[in-house]
C-alpha positions as CSV (number, residue, x, y, z in Angstrom):
1,M,-13.2,52.5,-6.9
2,H,-11.2,54.9,-3.8
3,S,-10.4,58.9,-5.7
4,A,-8.9,62.0,-4.5
5,S,-7.8,64.9,-5.8
6,G,-4.5,65.5,-7.2
7,E,-1.6,67.2,-5.3
8,G,0.5,70.0,-6.0
9,S,-0.7,69.4,-10.0
10,G,-2.1,72.6,-9.8
11,N,-4.0,72.0,-12.6
12,D,-8.1,70.1,-13.2
13,E,-6.4,66.5,-12.7
14,L,-8.5,63.9,-10.5
15,V,-7.0,60.5,-9.8
16,I,-8.7,57.5,-9.1
17,S,-7.9,54.3,-8.2
18,R,-8.6,51.0,-7.0
19,A,-6.9,47.5,-4.7
20,I,-6.9,44.5,-6.8
21,R,-5.4,41.3,-5.8
22,P,-5.7,38.3,-8.2
23,D,-6.4,34.8,-7.4
24,E,-6.2,31.9,-8.6
25,V,-9.7,31.6,-8.8
26,S,-10.2,34.4,-11.2
27,L,-6.8,33.9,-13.7
28,F,-8.2,29.7,-14.2
29,L,-11.9,31.6,-14.9
30,F,-10.9,34.0,-17.4
31,S,-8.9,31.7,-19.0
32,A,-11.4,29.4,-19.4
33,A,-14.1,32.2,-20.3
34,T,-12.1,33.8,-23.0
35,W,-10.6,30.8,-24.1
36,L,-6.6,32.1,-23.2
37,P,-5.3,27.8,-22.2
38,H,-2.1,29.3,-21.3
39,R,-0.7,26.8,-18.9
40,I,1.3,30.2,-17.0
41,H,-2.0,31.3,-15.9
42,Y,-3.3,28.2,-13.7
43,D,-0.8,25.8,-13.2
44,R,1.5,27.3,-10.5
45,D,4.6,24.6,-11.5
46,Y,4.8,24.5,-15.4
47,A,4.9,28.6,-14.5
48,V,7.9,28.3,-12.6
49,S,9.4,25.3,-15.1
50,E,8.9,28.0,-17.4
51,G,10.7,30.7,-15.1
52,H,8.4,33.4,-13.5
53,R,8.1,33.6,-10.1
54,D,4.1,32.1,-10.3
55,L,0.8,32.5,-11.6
56,L,0.7,35.4,-13.9
57,V,-2.2,37.4,-14.2
58,H,-3.5,38.0,-17.8
59,G,-2.2,40.9,-20.1
60,P,-6.1,41.4,-20.9
61,L,-7.4,41.0,-17.9
62,Q,-5.2,43.5,-16.6
63,G,-6.8,45.3,-19.2
64,S,-9.7,44.6,-18.6
65,Y,-9.2,45.9,-15.1
66,L,-8.3,49.6,-16.0
67,V,-11.0,50.0,-18.8
68,Q,-13.7,48.6,-16.0
69,M,-12.2,51.8,-13.7
70,V,-12.4,54.4,-16.5
71,H,-16.5,53.3,-17.6
72,E,-17.6,53.1,-14.6
73,W,-16.1,56.5,-13.5
74,L,-18.0,57.4,-16.8
75,A,-20.9,55.7,-16.3
76,E,-21.6,57.5,-13.4
77,R,-21.6,60.6,-15.2
78,G,-23.8,59.8,-18.3
79,G,-20.1,59.3,-20.2
80,V,-18.9,56.8,-22.4
81,V,-15.5,55.0,-23.5
82,Q,-14.6,56.7,-26.3
83,S,-10.4,54.8,-26.4
84,F,-8.6,52.7,-24.5
85,R,-4.9,51.2,-25.2
86,Y,-2.6,49.6,-22.9
87,R,0.5,47.8,-23.0
88,H,2.1,45.4,-20.3
89,I,6.0,46.6,-19.2
90,A,6.6,44.4,-16.1
91,P,5.3,40.2,-14.8
92,A,1.7,40.8,-12.2
93,Y,1.9,37.8,-10.3
94,V,-1.1,36.4,-8.4
95,G,-2.1,36.9,-5.4
96,R,-0.3,40.1,-5.1
97,Q,-1.8,43.9,-4.3
98,L,-2.1,45.3,-7.8
99,L,-3.2,49.3,-7.8
100,C,-4.7,50.7,-10.9
101,R,-5.0,54.4,-11.2
102,A,-6.0,57.0,-13.5
103,A,-5.5,60.3,-13.4
104,I,-8.5,62.0,-15.0
105,S,-8.6,65.5,-17.2
106,P,-10.0,67.6,-19.0
107,A,-9.9,67.1,-22.8
108,T,-12.0,69.7,-24.3
109,T,-11.9,73.0,-23.5
110,S,-15.7,73.8,-23.8
111,A,-18.5,74.9,-21.3
112,D,-21.4,72.8,-22.4
113,P,-21.6,69.9,-20.4
114,Q,-22.8,67.5,-23.5
115,Q,-19.2,68.5,-25.0
116,A,-17.5,67.6,-21.6
117,A,-14.2,65.1,-22.6
118,W,-11.5,63.6,-20.3
119,R,-8.7,62.2,-20.9
120,F,-7.6,58.9,-18.4
121,D,-2.8,58.5,-18.0
122,L,-3.6,54.9,-16.6
123,A,-1.4,52.3,-14.8
124,I,-1.6,49.4,-12.8
125,V,0.9,49.3,-10.0
126,D,2.1,45.9,-8.0
127,V,2.2,47.0,-4.3
128,S,4.7,45.2,-3.4
129,D,7.8,46.0,-5.0
130,D,5.8,49.3,-6.5
131,R,6.9,48.3,-9.9
132,T,4.8,49.4,-12.9
133,T,3.3,46.2,-14.6
134,T,0.3,48.3,-17.3
135,T,0.0,51.5,-18.5
136,G,-2.3,53.0,-20.5
137,V,-4.4,55.9,-22.3
138,A,-8.6,56.0,-22.1
139,F,-10.3,59.5,-24.0
140,G,-14.5,59.3,-22.4
141,R,-17.4,61.7,-23.2
142,A,-20.1,63.3,-22.4
143,C,-23.2,61.4,-24.1
């Protein structure tokens, strides 16, 4: 995971990101593990016949990329995910680099570390055409 401070934001925002390039094996295994048998995720000819450019990356797989990134950041600080939601706004295709990004900001003003809480504004961007495929928000807190 790559992280960097938010530049020019003038607040306590931190930005973390992770690049992922889903491949055919990942899509097939996710389909099998979750019992999502739609052929647009593992049969290229079928996906193209349905009007897609290539195999589609599952929506729930994209959601798992985001929540895993949030979970790992929180776990390093002894925190947990409180809530998470996401929405797909464009298709993501196999073999393309996806950038998962979270802008993290404090969700509390308490000085007590046991009361720390954070908001994560989330997005996945297809790097090849700078197109956002998924957005979301998560909240986490200290344990």
